[in-house]
C-alpha positions as CSV (number, residue, x, y, z in Angstrom):
1,X,14.0,2.1,-8.5
2,X,13.3,0.5,-5.3
3,X,11.9,1.5,-1.8
4,X,12.7,0.8,1.2
5,X,12.7,2.3,4.8
6,X,15.6,3.9,4.5
7,X,15.5,4.9,0.5
8,X,11.6,6.4,1.0
9,X,10.5,8.7,-2.3
10,X,11.7,12.1,-1.6
11,X,8.4,13.3,-2.5
12,X,6.8,10.6,0.1
13,X,5.0,13.0,3.3
14,X,3.3,10.0,6.0
15,X,-0.8,10.0,6.8
16,X,-0.4,11.1,10.7
17,X,-3.8,8.4,10.6
18,X,-4.0,5.9,8.0
19,X,-6.7,3.0,9.2
20,X,-5.3,-0.5,6.5
21,X,-8.7,-2.4,6.7
22,X,-9.7,-1.5,10.2
23,X,-6.2,-1.6,11.5
24,X,-4.7,1.8,12.9
25,X,-1.2,2.9,12.0
26,X,-0.7,6.5,13.4
27,X,2.6,8.6,13.0
28,X,3.9,7.2,9.7
29,X,3.6,3.9,9.7
30,X,4.1,1.2,6.7
31,X,1.8,-1.6,5.7
32,X,4.2,-4.1,4.8
33,X,7.6,-4.5,4.4
34,X,8.7,-7.9,2.4
35,X,13.1,-8.1,2.9
36,X,13.6,-4.6,2.8
37,X,11.3,-3.3,0.4
38,X,8.3,-1.6,1.0
39,X,5.9,-3.1,-1.6
40,X,3.4,-0.2,-0.8
41,X,3.8,2.9,0.5
42,X,0.6,5.8,0.7
43,X,1.3,8.9,2.1
44,X,-1.1,12.6,1.4
45,X,-0.5,14.9,-1.4
46,X,-3.9,16.7,-3.0
47,X,-5.1,13.2,-3.1
48,X,-3.6,9.9,-1.5
49,X,0.1,9.6,-3.3
50,X,0.6,5.7,-4.0
51,X,4.2,3.7,-4.8
52,X,3.1,0.5,-5.9
53,X,5.8,-2.2,-6.7
54,X,5.2,-5.7,-7.8
55,X,7.6,-8.7,-7.1
56,X,9.3,-9.2,-10.4
57,X,11.1,-13.0,-9.3
58,X,10.2,-14.5,-6.2
59,X,13.4,-16.3,-6.4
60,X,15.7,-13.5,-6.0
61,X,13.0,-11.3,-4.4
62,X,13.6,-8.8,-6.6
63,X,10.9,-5.7,-7.1
64,X,9.9,-3.5,-9.8
65,X,8.0,0.1,-9.1
66,X,4.6,0.1,-11.1
67,X,2.8,2.8,-9.6
68,X,4.9,6.3,-8.4
69,X,3.1,8.8,-6.8
70,X,-0.2,8.1,-8.1
71,X,0.5,7.4,-11.6
72,X,1.2,4.4,-13.1
73,X,4.3,2.9,-15.0
74,X,3.1,-0.4,-16.6
75,X,0.7,-0.6,-19.5
76,X,-1.1,-3.0,-16.8
77,X,-1.4,-1.0,-14.3
78,X,-4.5,2.1,-14.3
79,X,-4.7,3.9,-11.5
80,X,-7.5,6.1,-11.6
81,X,-9.8,8.8,-9.0
82,X,-13.3,7.3,-8.4
83,X,-16.1,9.0,-6.1
84,X,-12.9,10.2,-4.2
85,X,-11.4,6.9,-3.7
86,X,-7.8,6.0,-5.8
87,X,-8.4,3.3,-7.3
88,X,-5.6,0.7,-8.8
89,X,-6.1,-1.9,-10.6
90,X,-4.1,-4.8,-12.7
91,X,-5.3,-6.2,-15.9
92,X,-8.9,-5.1,-14.7
93,X,-9.1,-6.3,-11.6
94,X,-9.3,-3.9,-8.8
95,X,-6.0,-4.1,-6.0
96,X,-6.4,-1.0,-4.3
97,X,-8.9,1.2,-2.9
98,X,-7.9,4.4,-1.0
99,X,-8.9,7.8,0.3
100,X,-8.1,10.6,2.3
101,X,-10.5,11.6,5.1
102,X,-8.9,14.6,5.8
103,X,-5.6,16.4,5.6
104,X,-3.9,14.0,7.8
105,X,-5.9,11.0,7.6
106,X,-7.0,8.2,5.1
107,X,-8.3,5.1,4.7
108,X,-8.0,2.1,2.9
109,X,-10.8,0.4,2.5
110,X,-9.6,-2.7,-0.2
111,X,-6.4,-4.8,-1.1
112,X,-5.2,-7.4,-2.8
113,X,-2.2,-7.7,-3.8
114,X,-1.8,-11.3,-4.8
115,X,-1.3,-10.6,-8.2
116,X,1.5,-8.7,-7.6
117,X,2.6,-11.9,-6.0
118,X,2.3,-10.8,-2.6
119,X,-0.1,-13.2,-0.5
120,X,-2.2,-9.8,0.8
121,X,-5.3,-8.7,0.9
122,X,-8.1,-7.2,3.2
123,X,-11.5,-5.4,3.6
124,X,-13.3,-2.8,5.8
125,X,-12.9,-5.1,8.5
126,X,-9.7,-7.0,8.2
127,X,-6.6,-7.8,6.2
128,X,-5.1,-11.7,6.1
129,X,-1.9,-12.1,5.2
130,X,-0.7,-15.8,4.1
131,X,-3.0,-17.5,6.5
132,X,-3.1,-14.9,9.9
133,X,-6.0,-12.5,10.1
134,X,-5.6,-9.0,11.6
135,X,-8.5,-6.0,12.4
136,X,-8.6,-3.8,14.8
137,X,-5.4,-3.5,15.7
138,X,-3.7,0.3,16.7
139,X,0.7,1.2,16.4
140,X,2.7,3.8,16.2
141,X,5.1,3.9,13.6
142,X,7.4,0.9,12.5
143,X,5.4,-1.7,10.1
144,X,2.3,-3.3,10.6
145,X,3.3,-6.6,8.9
146,X,6.8,-7.9,8.3
147,X,7.6,-10.5,6.3
148,X,11.2,-12.2,5.4
């Protein structure tokens, strides 16, 4: 299943506020859009709910689902809860660290989707996409970064 703006996961409930590497998304925005695909979706639940898609074929821009509702769907991917964080690792390399602040907001402390074929990374102070750096931006709804 490929997730897009028009085809979101059935159990997805957006956070009112999502801090992504110092950039604030309010009102249910998304982090990135590649063509029409949302490679990373973060929603509310008992713990942050993560849907993650990896680029399986760069030429055709096909994606494969590797995490659904914070559950790994691929043998190389591990999803763990560590000290209140939901942490996703691929082949032992941490690629995502998210913590719910309360029932309505969450914070992405660390993000590195480069092992998945996407040049998107960040830490608690900024997010880099290709050669561009984003920090301390605010946005309501929509998509923070759109490519392709």
